[in-house]
Every structure is written in structure tokens, then in C-alpha cells.
All heavy atoms as an XYZ file, in Angstrom:
951
protein
N       0.826     -1.159      0.000
C       0.005      0.022     -0.055
C       0.920      1.269     -0.074
O       1.818      1.332      0.807
C      -0.851     -0.017      1.200
C      -1.712      1.259      1.334
S      -2.974      1.078      2.668
C      -2.122      1.517      4.026
N       0.679      2.044     -0.996
C       1.506      3.399     -1.041
C       0.770      4.421     -0.167
O      -0.456      4.621     -0.123
C       1.277      3.899     -2.443
C       2.305      5.049     -2.784
C       3.733      4.788     -2.716
O       4.216      3.757     -2.814
N       4.456      5.838     -2.318
N       1.643      5.119      0.682
C       1.163      6.140      1.482
C       1.089      7.450      0.791
O       1.833      7.650     -0.055
C       2.010      6.369      2.653
C       2.114      5.324      3.657
S       3.227      5.757      5.017
C       2.481      5.026      6.386
N       0.043      8.241      1.102
C       0.089      9.622      0.568
C       0.413     10.488      1.685
O       0.027     10.471      2.815
C      -1.535      9.779      0.252
O      -1.911      8.899     -0.720
C      -1.542     11.262     -0.314
N       1.328     11.281      1.344
C       2.090     12.295      2.185
C       1.359     13.541      2.225
O       1.333     14.354      1.249
C       3.518     12.413      1.935
C       4.125     11.216      2.061
C       4.538     10.273      0.938
C       4.800     10.572      3.230
N       5.323      9.230      1.434
C       5.433      9.306      2.812
C       4.726     10.841      4.550
C       5.983      8.444      3.670
C       5.239      9.918      5.413
C       5.814      8.590      4.981
N       0.837     13.948      3.409
C       0.317     15.392      3.481
C       1.446     16.416      3.341
O       2.509     16.102      3.623
C      -0.298     15.405      4.849
C      -0.523     13.899      5.352
C       0.621     13.161      4.546
N       1.069     17.582      3.019
C       1.999     18.678      2.833
C       2.503     19.326      4.137
O       3.531     19.959      4.130
C       1.529     19.663      1.805
C       1.532     19.054      0.427
C       1.157     20.235     -0.599
C       1.201     19.523     -2.043
N       0.897     20.345     -2.996
N       1.777     19.206      5.167
C       2.051     19.897      6.300
C       2.694     18.804      7.411
O       2.174     17.697      7.538
C       0.774     20.759      7.010
O      -0.135     19.662      7.293
C       0.288     21.713      6.077
N       3.575     19.264      8.088
C       4.130     18.460      9.090
C       3.367     17.921     10.173
O       3.321     16.843     10.649
C       5.425     19.218      9.612
C       6.180     18.622     10.689
C       7.353     19.562     11.010
C       7.728     19.705     12.455
N       8.775     20.504     12.767
N       2.378     18.792     10.609
C       1.569     18.563     11.812
C       0.499     17.625     11.574
O      -0.128     17.123     12.474
C       1.133     19.828     12.476
O       0.267     20.474     11.396
N       0.066     17.365     10.255
C      -1.137     16.609     10.102
C      -0.996     15.201      9.743
O      -1.928     14.446      9.206
C      -2.055     17.342      9.159
S      -1.414     17.265      7.447
N       0.252     14.516      9.766
C       0.363     13.173      9.301
C       0.817     12.127     10.411
O       1.543     12.584     11.362
C       1.402     13.016      8.049
C       2.764     13.190      8.345
C       3.654     12.224      8.735
C       3.349     14.507      8.003
C       4.979     12.510      8.884
C       4.590     14.638      8.194
C       5.442     13.775      8.770
N       0.533     11.010     10.376
C       0.902     10.054     11.435
C       1.304      8.795     10.437
O       0.636      8.355      9.607
C      -0.250      9.600     12.290
C      -0.552     10.824     13.166
C       0.249      8.517     13.276
C      -1.727     10.600     14.013
N       2.539      8.326     10.752
C       3.003      7.150     10.084
C       2.994      5.949     11.102
O       3.430      6.144     12.159
C       4.428      7.356      9.523
C       4.578      8.533      8.646
C       6.115      8.855      8.394
C       3.934      8.327      7.350
N       2.602      4.753     10.567
C       2.670      3.667     11.374
C       3.600      2.596     10.800
O       3.368      2.229      9.772
C       1.282      3.057     11.694
C       0.319      3.916     12.470
C      -0.469      4.677     11.802
C       0.470      4.013     13.791
C      -1.256      5.519     12.541
C      -0.289      4.801     14.585
C      -1.197      5.566     14.008
O      -2.045      6.366     14.598
N       4.529      2.136     11.482
C       5.444      1.028     10.904
C       5.141     -0.228     11.583
O       5.101     -0.517     12.741
C       6.945      1.376     11.346
O       7.735      0.316     10.862
N       4.674     -1.221     10.727
C       4.308     -2.470     11.202
C       5.633     -3.296     11.338
O       5.583     -4.249     12.194
C       3.525     -3.156     10.121
C       2.092     -2.539      9.915
C       1.307     -3.220      8.876
C       1.358     -2.536     11.264
N       6.722     -2.961     10.665
C       7.925     -3.598     10.718
C       8.451     -3.546     12.004
O       9.063     -4.623     12.649
C       8.831     -3.131      9.611
C       8.328     -3.452      8.176
C      10.268     -3.906      9.573
C       8.948     -2.740      7.006
N       8.807     -2.335     12.535
C       9.450     -2.047     13.717
C       8.581     -1.736     14.916
O       9.066     -1.735     16.045
C      10.460     -0.878     13.665
C      11.584     -1.177     12.678
C      12.587      0.005     12.689
N      13.387     -0.162     13.902
C      14.025      0.923     14.346
N      13.993      2.113     13.754
N      14.893      0.733     15.515
N       7.144     -1.602     14.600
C       6.350     -1.225     15.651
C       6.516      0.129     16.266
O       6.194      0.422     17.358
N       7.042      1.058     15.324
C       7.298      2.330     15.756
C       6.094      3.312     15.239
O       5.696      3.173     14.169
C       8.670      2.927     15.069
C       8.855      4.288     15.382
C       9.810      2.080     15.547
N       5.628      4.114     16.158
C       4.551      4.970     15.852
C       5.268      6.304     15.617
O       5.638      7.004     16.570
C       3.478      5.061     16.987
C       2.481      6.115     16.607
O       2.365      6.752     15.623
N       1.558      6.227     17.663
N       5.242      6.868     14.438
C       5.900      8.074     14.002
C       4.816      9.098     13.849
O       4.070      8.991     12.931
C       6.911      7.919     12.811
C       7.541      9.212     12.517
C       7.933      6.831     13.012
N       4.872     10.235     14.650
C       3.747     11.037     14.645
C       4.233     12.392     14.043
O       3.444     13.385     13.983
C       3.134     11.346     16.008
C       2.467     10.023     16.495
C       2.065     10.245     17.944
O       2.015     11.362     18.456
O       1.353      9.245     18.466
N       5.456     12.757     13.780
C       5.906     13.915     13.163
C       7.166     13.716     12.284
O       7.699     12.701     12.407
C       6.196     14.907     14.296
O       7.481     14.566     15.026
N       7.453     14.680     11.544
C       8.617     14.708     10.580
C       9.895     14.558     11.578
O      10.780     13.800     11.110
C       8.567     15.885      9.798
C       9.629     15.987      8.888
C       9.832     15.006      7.806
C       9.650     17.384      8.094
N       9.910     15.407     12.535
C      11.186     15.339     13.410
C      11.321     13.806     13.971
O      12.483     13.371     14.033
C      10.896     16.246     14.612
C      11.065     17.648     14.083
O      11.586     17.998     13.023
O      10.585     18.698     14.895
N      10.228     13.273     14.463
C      10.341     11.865     14.937
C      10.831     10.931     13.872
O      11.524      9.986     14.268
C       8.991     11.527     15.673
C       9.142     10.307     16.474
C       7.831     10.037     17.103
O       6.745     10.697     16.944
N       7.808      8.971     17.861
N      10.294     11.045     12.647
C      10.712     10.202     11.552
C      12.213     10.434     11.358
O      12.847      9.337     11.143
C       9.836     10.467     10.326
C      10.396      9.725      8.986
C      10.107      8.289      9.169
C       9.429     10.331      7.755
N      12.584     11.607     11.330
C      14.087     11.739     11.045
C      14.909     11.249     12.272
O      16.001     10.546     12.106
C      14.375     13.254     10.779
C      15.840     13.331     10.283
C      16.801     14.261     10.865
C      16.443     12.742      9.177
N      17.949     14.100     10.205
C      17.894     13.203      9.120
C      15.968     11.878      8.250
C      18.757     12.844      8.352
C      17.060     11.486      7.256
C      18.357     11.942      7.290
N      14.426     11.432     13.488
C      15.079     10.905     14.670
C      15.225      9.418     14.582
O      16.310      8.767     14.852
C      14.409     11.336     15.881
C      14.664     12.723     16.188
C      16.186     13.151     16.451
O      16.937     12.385     17.131
O      16.616     14.159     15.893
N      14.178      8.669     14.150
C      14.175      7.193     14.029
C      15.186      6.833     12.915
O      16.028      5.829     13.028
C      12.891      6.706     13.613
C      11.936      6.696     14.677
C      12.294      5.591     15.883
O      12.822      4.574     15.538
O      12.167      5.860     17.045
N      15.189      7.573     11.881
C      16.190      7.375     10.823
C      17.654      7.488     11.375
O      18.571      6.745     10.968
C      15.955      8.318      9.566
O      14.599      8.208      9.250
C      16.880      8.085      8.444
N      17.864      8.528     12.045
C      19.249      8.904     12.557
C      19.663      7.655     13.521
O      20.882      7.356     13.587
C      19.193     10.120     13.333
C      19.212     11.389     12.340
C      19.098     12.713     13.167
C      20.264     11.387     11.308
N      18.714      7.069     14.313
C      18.960      6.084     15.105
C      19.465      4.896     14.351
O      20.516      4.099     14.884
C      17.791      5.635     15.989
C      17.478      6.532     17.196
C      18.586      6.749     18.180
O      19.281      5.765     18.606
O      18.864      8.060     18.498
N      18.876      4.605     13.127
C      19.425      3.486     12.392
C      20.804      3.751     11.922
O      21.620      2.983     11.789
C      18.349      3.276     11.169
C      17.018      2.645     11.760
C      18.904      2.283     10.185
C      16.009      2.612     10.834
N      20.962      5.084     11.439
C      22.366      5.409     10.902
C      23.402      5.250     11.951
O      24.472      4.853     11.747
C      22.288      6.839     10.576
C      21.344      7.335      9.317
S      21.850      6.440      7.813
C      20.694      5.183      7.708
N      23.045      5.546     13.126
C      24.092      5.296     14.388
C      24.379      3.762     14.403
O      25.459      3.584     14.793
C      23.409      5.680     15.655
C      23.372      7.180     15.898
C      22.712      7.513     17.176
C      22.621      9.056     17.365
N      21.904      9.364     18.712
N      23.443      2.913     14.096
C      23.740      1.559     14.029
C      24.556      1.096     12.920
O      25.365      0.164     12.970
C      22.388      0.708     14.095
C      21.744      0.874     15.415
C      20.255      0.252     15.260
O      20.077     -0.470     14.348
O      19.510      0.511     16.290
N      24.402      1.803     11.738
C      24.979      1.311     10.463
C      26.341      1.975     10.127
O      27.080      1.412      9.301
C      24.064      1.648      9.299
C      22.712      1.016      9.409
C      22.833     -0.402      9.133
C      21.378     -1.069      9.031
N      21.419     -2.386      8.703
N      26.669      3.177     10.758
C      27.981      3.805     10.380
C      28.760      3.934     11.731
O      28.238      4.119     12.835
C      27.679      5.063      9.693
C      26.866      4.968      8.358
C      26.988      6.197     10.511
N      30.038      4.100     11.373
C      30.982      4.372     12.642
C      30.611      5.854     13.273
O      30.070      6.724     12.598
C      32.306      4.425     12.089
N      30.796      5.903     14.602
C      30.535      7.089     15.316
C      31.055      8.366     14.685
O      30.529      9.444     14.589
C      30.782      6.969     16.746
C      30.424      8.133     17.599
C      30.690      7.993     19.097
C      30.305      9.124     19.885
N      29.825     10.399     19.443
N      32.440      8.328     14.271
C      32.926      9.511     13.768
C      32.256      9.848     12.422
O      32.176     11.104     12.131
C      34.466      9.063     13.378
C      34.713      8.066     14.371
C      33.434      7.325     14.464
N      31.956      8.883     11.617
C      31.165      9.266     10.355
C      29.819      9.836     10.585
O      29.356     10.813     10.001
C      30.917      7.981      9.478
O      32.277      7.519      9.101
N      29.046      9.157     11.674
C      27.734      9.787     12.140
C      27.929     11.155     12.511
O      27.074     12.115     12.066
C      27.151      8.890     13.055
C      25.726      9.539     13.617
C      24.719      9.179     12.784
C      25.711     10.238     14.637
C      23.482      9.628     13.227
C      24.442     10.787     15.040
C      23.315     10.513     14.361
N      28.885     11.534     13.422
C      29.115     12.741     13.952
C      29.347     13.772     12.848
O      28.981     14.960     12.779
C      30.085     12.831     15.021
C      29.756     12.117     16.199
O      28.485     11.820     16.545
O      30.541     11.899     17.032
N      30.226     13.337     11.937
C      30.632     14.260     10.832
C      29.584     14.603      9.821
O      29.298     15.617      9.445
C      31.748     13.560     10.032
O      32.908     13.466     10.941
C      32.202     14.670      8.900
N      28.782     13.474      9.354
C      27.838     13.701      8.286
C      26.366     13.870      8.766
O      25.720     14.411      7.907
C      28.024     12.484      7.227
C      29.385     12.396      6.864
C      30.320     11.400      7.009
C      30.216     13.373      6.163
N      31.476     11.610      6.546
C      31.508     12.873      5.929
C      29.877     14.677      5.617
C      32.355     13.498      5.227
C      30.885     15.284      4.877
C      32.094     14.778      4.655
N      25.987     13.203      9.919
C      24.629     13.234     10.056
C      24.158     14.173     11.288
O      23.054     14.595     11.337
C      24.065     11.792     10.440
C      24.205     10.922      9.291
C      25.220      9.964      8.980
C      23.122     10.793      8.398
C      25.163      9.204      7.928
C      23.011      9.980      7.344
C      24.163      9.250      7.146
N      25.101     14.429     12.233
C      24.590     15.179     13.366
C      24.008     16.492     13.131
O      23.157     16.916     13.762
C      25.849     15.245     14.341
C      25.487     15.365     15.817
C      26.679     15.087     16.608
C      26.293     14.883     18.172
N      27.397     14.683     18.906
N      24.394     17.236     12.114
C      24.020     18.519     11.762
C      22.776     18.613     10.706
O      22.519     19.666     10.287
C      25.174     19.371     11.307
O      26.132     19.457     12.247
N      22.259     17.456     10.379
C      21.192     17.432      9.528
C      19.842     17.520     10.179
O      19.599     17.276     11.351
C      21.178     16.148      8.680
O      21.006     15.013      9.572
C      22.465     15.917      7.880
N      18.860     17.987      9.350
C      17.487     18.049      9.906
C      16.375     17.853      8.777
O      16.721     18.349      7.619
C      17.326     19.496     10.417
C      16.009     19.702     10.960
C      15.720     21.160     11.647
C      14.445     21.370     11.883
N      14.021     21.533     13.195
N      15.379     17.096      9.105
C      14.349     16.911      8.016
C      13.513     18.116      8.192
O      13.081     18.668      9.319
C      13.511     15.733      8.364
N      13.314     18.958      7.011
C      12.614     20.191      7.027
C      11.295     20.015      6.442
O      10.421     20.925      6.622
C      13.405     21.266      6.364
C      13.875     20.931      5.018
C      14.670     21.562      7.199
C      14.405     22.071      4.086
N      10.987     19.030      5.531
C       9.697     18.839      4.773
C       9.617     17.477      4.311
O      10.491     16.858      3.987
C       9.754     19.968      3.633
O       8.514     19.811      3.004
N       8.361     17.118      4.134
C       8.016     15.861      3.469
C       6.736     16.244      2.501
O       5.772     16.828      2.975
C       7.755     14.663      4.269
C       7.711     13.428      3.496
C       6.591     14.833      5.205
C       7.929     12.029      4.312
N       6.916     15.917      1.172
C       5.946     16.232      0.297
C       5.734     15.135     -0.731
O       6.739     14.640     -1.207
C       6.231     17.459     -0.436
C       6.197     18.712      0.415
C       6.559     20.035     -0.354
O       6.465     20.092     -1.501
N       6.796     21.107      0.332
N       4.512     14.498     -0.811
C       4.314     13.427     -1.488
C       5.125     12.256     -1.093
O       4.953     11.872      0.099
C       4.294     13.658     -2.925
C       3.342     14.719     -3.453
C       3.152     14.774     -4.960
C       2.113     15.676     -5.431
N       2.209     15.914     -6.754
N       6.082     11.801     -1.974
C       6.943     10.722     -1.554
C       8.328     11.149     -1.351
O       9.308     10.353     -1.572
C       6.894      9.468     -2.572
C       7.192     10.075     -3.981
O       7.396     11.252     -4.145
O       7.304      9.084     -4.910
N       8.612     12.442     -1.073
C       9.906     12.913     -0.951
C      10.159     13.557      0.418
O       9.377     14.422      0.800
C      10.360     13.895     -2.084
O      10.016     13.246     -3.336
C      11.750     14.464     -2.097
N      11.379     13.251      1.043
C      11.734     13.911      2.259
C      12.780     14.885      1.952
O      13.761     14.508      1.243
C      11.965     12.833      3.424
C      12.206     13.577      4.805
C      13.269     12.170      3.003
C      12.425     12.652      5.969
N      12.784     16.084      2.547
C      13.811     17.044      2.272
C      14.567     17.160      3.554
O      14.125     17.456      4.583
C      13.169     18.384      1.911
C      12.490     18.353      0.609
C      11.187     17.960      0.421
C      13.014     18.659     -0.588
C      10.487     17.822     -0.801
C      12.452     18.622     -1.859
C      11.181     18.060     -1.883
O      10.572     17.903     -3.109
N      15.957     16.962      3.401
C      16.898     16.951      4.495
C      17.822     18.154      4.346
O      18.436     18.291      3.234
C      17.730     15.611      4.504
C      16.743     14.459      4.502
C      18.807     15.665      5.684
C      15.870     14.327      5.701
N      17.936     18.932      5.283
C      18.803     20.150      5.347
C      20.258     19.759      5.795
O      20.334     19.066      6.844
C      18.254     21.205      6.363
C      18.859     22.558      6.468
C      18.660     23.262      5.150
C      18.345     23.249      7.582
N      21.129     20.058      4.968
C      22.577     19.674      5.162
C      23.182     21.107      5.522
O      22.814     22.168      5.017
C      23.126     19.226      4.075
N      24.165     21.024      6.407
C      24.715     22.318      6.961
C      25.574     23.212      5.837
O      25.701     24.368      5.952
C      25.609     22.004      8.147
C      25.951     20.517      7.822
C      24.789     20.028      7.143
N      26.131     22.411      4.856
C      26.916     22.975      3.876
C      26.957     22.209      2.544
O      26.432     21.060      2.462
C      28.418     23.369      4.286
C      29.009     22.092      4.894
O      29.094     21.046      4.030
N      29.342     22.027      6.059
N      27.458     22.693      1.474
C      27.435     22.064      0.299
C      28.289     20.861      0.198
O      27.907     19.787     -0.435
C      27.950     23.027     -0.876
C      27.736     22.460     -2.228
C      27.991     23.525     -3.256
O      28.287     24.706     -3.074
O      27.905     23.108     -4.544
N      29.407     20.874      0.887
C      30.328     19.662      0.926
C      29.617     18.428      1.671
O      29.567     17.356      1.048
C      31.563     19.879      1.801
C      32.499     18.806      1.623
C      33.235     18.430      0.432
C      32.752     18.047      2.766
C      34.075     17.439      0.518
C      33.560     16.884      2.708
C      34.281     16.763      1.604
N      28.930     18.657      2.771
C      28.106     17.735      3.498
C      27.041     17.166      2.620
O      26.769     16.003      2.509
C      27.653     18.294      4.743
O      28.705     18.728      5.552
C      26.769     17.195      5.551
N      26.282     18.100      1.909
C      25.170     17.719      1.035
C      25.663     16.830      0.071
O      25.155     15.782     -0.307
C      24.630     19.039      0.393
C      23.403     18.828     -0.487
C      22.546     19.999     -0.460
C      23.982     18.568     -1.953
N      26.787     17.130     -0.652
C      27.379     16.225     -1.803
C      27.761     14.898     -1.156
O      27.486     13.837     -1.934
C      28.451     16.974     -2.478
C      27.877     18.088     -3.298
C      29.005     18.986     -3.888
O      30.238     18.713     -3.783
O      28.636     20.008     -4.578
N      28.374     14.896      0.130
C      28.876     13.642      0.555
C      27.668     12.825      0.910
O      27.701     11.533      0.701
C      29.650     13.883      1.777
C      30.388     12.666      2.349
C      29.994     11.829      3.231
C      31.748     12.317      1.870
N      30.795     10.841      3.468
C      31.946     11.042      2.642
C      32.723     12.675      0.914
C      33.144     10.303      2.360
C      33.808     11.918      0.866
C      34.066     10.745      1.553
N      26.688     13.295      1.582
C      25.537     12.537      1.978
C      24.817     11.972      0.763
O      24.468     10.737      0.628
C      24.510     13.363      2.729
C      24.892     13.763      4.196
C      24.051     14.808      4.744
C      24.832     12.536      5.071
N      24.697     12.774     -0.357
C      24.067     12.356     -1.513
C      24.842     11.308     -2.272
O      24.252     10.211     -2.673
C      23.862     13.599     -2.501
C      23.072     13.264     -3.673
O      22.063     12.640     -3.545
O      23.499     13.572     -4.894
N      26.133     11.405     -2.160
C      26.922     10.361     -2.977
C      27.083      8.986     -2.156
O      27.020      7.949     -2.682
C      28.267     10.883     -3.230
C      29.195      9.991     -4.066
C      30.510     10.652     -4.403
C      31.387      9.692     -5.255
N      32.633     10.360     -5.550
N      27.310      9.177     -0.857
C      27.722      7.946     -0.009
C      26.576      7.513      0.807
O      26.645      6.263      1.215
C      28.878      8.371      0.811
C      30.073      8.730      0.057
N      31.058      7.791     -0.507
C      30.575      9.964     -0.151
C      31.950      8.551     -1.059
N      31.728      9.807     -0.984
N      25.490      8.197      1.206
C      24.531      7.655      2.166
C      23.166      7.722      1.762
O      22.234      7.314      2.403
C      24.728      8.419      3.380
C      26.060      8.121      4.216
C      26.907      9.123      4.335
C      26.131      6.944      4.800
C      28.268      8.868      4.958
C      27.370      6.621      5.301
C      28.405      7.589      5.537
O      29.530      7.350      6.227
N      22.777      8.274      0.490
C      21.498      8.300     -0.001
C      20.819      6.911      0.059
O      19.618      6.716      0.557
C      21.383      8.891     -1.484
C      19.986      8.865     -1.946
C      19.900      9.268     -3.532
N      20.339     10.669     -3.588
C      19.440     11.718     -3.436
N      18.286     11.404     -3.192
N      19.863     12.926     -3.662
N      21.495      6.022     -0.513
C      20.894      4.652     -0.403
C      20.492      4.088      0.925
O      19.482      3.501      1.154
N      21.420      4.147      1.938
C      21.288      3.781      3.197
C      20.136      4.519      3.854
O      19.272      4.046      4.637
C      22.661      3.865      4.000
C      22.632      3.251      5.368
C      22.288      1.807      5.379
C      23.993      3.482      5.976
N      19.975      5.862      3.613
C      18.880      6.576      4.226
C      17.644      6.155      3.632
O      16.573      6.030      4.414
C      19.160      8.070      3.926
C      20.328      8.624      4.678
C      17.953      8.982      4.338
C      20.837      9.890      4.335
N      17.551      5.956      2.271
C      16.319      5.425      1.708
C      15.896      4.165      2.249
O      14.750      3.887      2.601
C      16.489      5.460      0.120
O      16.931      6.703     -0.265
C      15.277      4.999     -0.590
N      16.899      3.225      2.451
C      16.545      1.912      3.066
C      16.051      1.993      4.431
O      15.021      1.306      4.848
C      17.754      1.043      2.960
C      18.257      0.522      1.705
C      19.558     -0.182      1.596
O      20.010     -0.599      2.718
O      20.238     -0.401      0.585
N      16.586      2.820      5.167
C      16.145      3.028      6.646
C      14.724      3.633      6.639
O      14.042      3.191      7.488
C      17.118      4.091      7.322
O      18.503      3.453      7.286
N      14.526      4.662      5.773
C      13.153      5.175      5.740
C      12.073      4.186      5.323
O      10.903      4.055      5.957
C      13.020      6.389      4.780
C      13.800      7.680      5.270
C      14.054      8.621      4.042
C      13.041      8.339      6.386
N      12.417      3.265      4.516
C      11.545      2.211      3.935
C      11.376      1.138      5.252
O      10.206      0.695      5.373
C      12.072      1.443      2.841
C      11.146      0.366      2.318
C      10.119      0.702      1.629
C      11.377     -0.898      2.730
C       9.231     -0.326      1.124
C      10.480     -1.925      2.358
C       9.423     -1.598      1.552
O       8.512     -2.641      1.155
N      12.490      0.948      6.007
C      12.470     -0.045      7.079
C      11.392      0.559      8.136
O      10.704     -0.051      8.783
C      13.760     -0.196      7.708
C      13.877     -1.128      8.814
C      13.721     -2.405      8.666
C      14.152     -0.658     10.041
C      13.847     -3.230      9.730
C      14.151     -1.474     11.138
C      14.100     -2.822     11.013
N      11.422      1.929      8.311
C      10.575      2.458      9.432
C       9.073      2.613      8.951
O       8.284      2.333      9.700
C      11.084      3.956      9.703
C      12.512      3.919     10.366
C      10.143      4.703     10.422
C      13.192      5.220     10.268
N       8.882      3.088      7.615
C       7.513      3.372      7.136
C       6.937      2.236      6.384
O       5.611      2.193      6.187
C       7.655      4.624      6.319
O       8.333      4.495      5.176
C       8.179      5.731      7.088
N       7.701      1.438      5.794
C       7.093      0.471      4.777
C       6.797      1.113      3.438
O       6.221      0.375      2.688
N       7.133      2.249      3.175
C       6.944      2.975      1.922
C       8.229      3.454      1.419
O       9.153      3.921      2.107
C       6.046      4.179      2.191
O       4.726      3.667      2.524
N       8.344      3.524     -0.064
C       9.434      3.986     -0.567
C       9.450      5.613     -0.551
O       8.360      6.236     -1.023
C       9.561      3.681     -2.106
C       9.892      2.115     -2.072
C      10.089      1.682     -3.505
O      10.419      2.413     -4.371
O       9.919      0.405     -3.790
N      10.449      6.150     -0.026
C      10.438      7.596      0.162
C      11.807      8.061     -0.532
O      12.914      7.647     -0.134
C      10.495      8.037      1.556
C       9.146      7.425      2.244
C      10.612      9.553      1.810
C       9.166      7.785      3.814
N      11.703      9.001     -1.414
C      12.855      9.596     -2.024
C      13.483     10.654     -1.061
O      12.740     11.225     -0.322
C      12.529     10.211     -3.386
C      12.071      9.221     -4.370
S      11.800      9.982     -6.076
C      10.510     10.921     -5.713
N      14.804     10.795     -1.237
C      15.458     11.725     -0.301
C      16.050     12.843     -1.177
O      16.658     12.592     -2.254
C      16.705     11.040      0.386
C      17.514     11.970      1.251
C      16.106      9.905      1.212
N      15.837     14.101     -0.777
C      16.347     15.243     -1.490
C      17.107     16.065     -0.576
O      16.493     16.479      0.578
C      15.261     16.142     -2.038
C      15.663     17.273     -2.768
C      16.293     16.951     -4.134
O      15.936     16.044     -4.814
N      17.419     17.648     -4.375
N      18.355     16.287     -0.719
C      19.103     17.154      0.320
C      19.069     18.629     -0.092
O      18.994     18.930     -1.491
C      20.578     16.631      0.207
C      20.720     15.295      0.786
C      21.038     14.297     -0.191
C      20.632     14.986      2.037
C      20.960     12.912      0.231
C      20.780     13.679      2.544
C      20.932     12.697      1.578
N      19.104     19.579      0.748
C      19.033     20.907      0.489
C      19.806     21.597      1.485
O      20.414     21.254      2.516
C      17.543     21.458      0.531
O      17.496     22.696      0.008
C      17.051     21.379      1.991
N      20.219     22.900      1.055
C      21.009     23.798      1.952
C      20.146     24.886      2.539
O      19.077     25.325      1.998
C      22.070     24.567      1.116
C      23.091     23.539      0.389
C      23.952     24.303     -0.607
C      24.098     22.903      1.412
N      20.721     25.573      3.653
C      20.135     26.622      4.203
C      19.995     27.845      3.027
O      20.819     27.874      2.223
C      20.941     27.129      5.324
C      21.706     25.943      5.614
C      21.873     25.178      4.450
N      18.874     28.608      3.099
C      18.716     29.719      2.188
C      19.941     30.458      2.034
O      20.399     30.804      0.836
C      17.498     30.534      2.546
C      16.274     29.722      2.500
C      17.475     31.700      1.576
C      15.812     29.199      1.103
N      20.630     30.913      2.949
C      21.756     31.748      3.033
C      22.963     30.964      2.123
O      23.582     31.672      1.370
C      22.340     32.185      4.345
O      22.595     30.945      5.077
C      21.387     33.066      4.915
N      23.108     29.759      2.210
C      24.047     29.016      1.641
C      23.783     28.875      0.099
O      24.491     28.859     -0.759
C      24.277     27.693      2.138
C      24.822     27.715      3.587
C      26.151     26.958      3.615
O      26.623     26.357      2.731
N      26.925     27.323      4.625
N      22.396     28.674     -0.215
C      21.913     28.743     -1.585
C      22.257     30.056     -2.327
O      22.722     29.909     -3.463
C      20.436     28.404     -1.635
C      20.075     26.979     -1.171
C      18.541     26.707     -1.081
O      17.796     27.460     -1.520
N      18.202     25.659     -0.502
N      22.090     31.123     -1.647
C      22.206     32.346     -2.359
C      23.772     32.543     -2.504
O      24.170     32.949     -3.566
C      21.849     33.506     -1.476
C      22.107     34.925     -1.789
C      20.248     33.411     -1.264
N      24.627     32.096     -1.589
C      26.086     32.229     -1.701
C      26.591     31.465     -2.927
O      27.415     31.838     -3.741
C      26.825     31.869     -0.406
C      26.681     32.888      0.686
C      27.090     32.357      2.030
O      27.735     31.276      2.025
O      26.884     32.985      3.022
N      26.094     30.145     -2.948
C      26.361     29.300     -3.951
C      26.081     29.817     -5.453
O      26.873     29.841     -6.343
C      25.838     27.799     -3.745
O      26.189     27.338     -2.591
C      26.224     26.898     -4.943
N      24.842     30.375     -5.490
C      24.468     30.905     -6.708
C      25.191     32.122     -7.062
O      25.667     32.376     -8.296
C      22.866     31.365     -6.734
C      21.905     30.087     -6.601
C      20.549     30.568     -6.450
O      20.274     31.632     -6.154
N      19.659     29.516     -6.430
N      25.757     32.957     -6.141
C      26.498     34.096     -6.359
C      27.873     33.709     -6.957
O      28.413     34.295     -7.789
C      26.628     34.964     -5.166
N      28.368     32.557     -6.368
C      29.746     32.005     -6.828
C      29.615     31.671     -8.239
O      30.717     31.563     -8.958
C      30.137     30.947     -5.843
C      30.510     31.451     -4.532
C      30.751     30.290     -3.553
O      30.821     29.221     -3.916
O      31.024     30.599     -2.322
N      28.540     31.084     -8.659
C      28.293     30.583    -10.009
C      28.398     31.708    -11.076
O      28.587     31.379    -12.246
C      27.131     29.757    -10.176
C      27.165     28.466     -9.352
C      25.846     27.711     -9.434
C      28.316     27.492     -9.744
N      27.961     32.862    -10.703
C      27.997     33.982    -11.731
C      29.263     34.552    -12.001
O      30.232     34.490    -11.466
C      27.052     35.163    -10.997
C      25.555     34.791    -10.914
C      24.853     35.880    -10.322
C      23.373     35.375    -10.330
N      22.499     36.496     -9.754
């Protein structure tokens, strides 16, 4: 069964039959995902790449993860996207795509550097 994701953080509840986890918010979903990451990657890697991340939105079948900088964003995308996607599936039982993003100020700086 495919889940339909509401656009607002406060109005959705996810139930995982696999782990028996009741996830009631976007923050809680990301915290559960981070707990799995702690089990799957070494502590120094977790602290470097995951500790400063935050789930900021979920729309339809995509979760948007805020990375603190462009280097971290690219590293997560290249090295951990698959593991994050698997972990989200493990929690929710649904396929959720992962999209990494930067804080607005970093996006503006990056665009200015490209000009």
C-alpha cells in the first residue's frame, strides 16, 4: 500500500508495522532514521555527516533533508542516499525519495559564486 504524504508536518501520522514504531511527526521520523544510521555507520562518520542534518519537509513521496553546507550535502548524496532510503523504508514500509538541500543563505552564496 502506497502512503499519501500530506504537505504539512503537523497533520500526518506514520505507522510502521515492521518495527512497531509509531511516528507522529517529521522530526520523529528523522530521529528514528538517525537512530538506524547510528547503528549502520561508525560514530566519527555519524558525527561528521549526520549530526547537523535536519528533516525540514515531506511532500508526496519525498523527504527534504537540510545539510549544513554544500560539501556535506554532496557527501551525503553520494555516499549515504541509499542507506537513508533503506532506513526510511524500514521505518515506514513505503518508498520515500531523499532530497538534500542547503540553508537559504548558503543557496544564495552558491548561486552568487556561479555568476
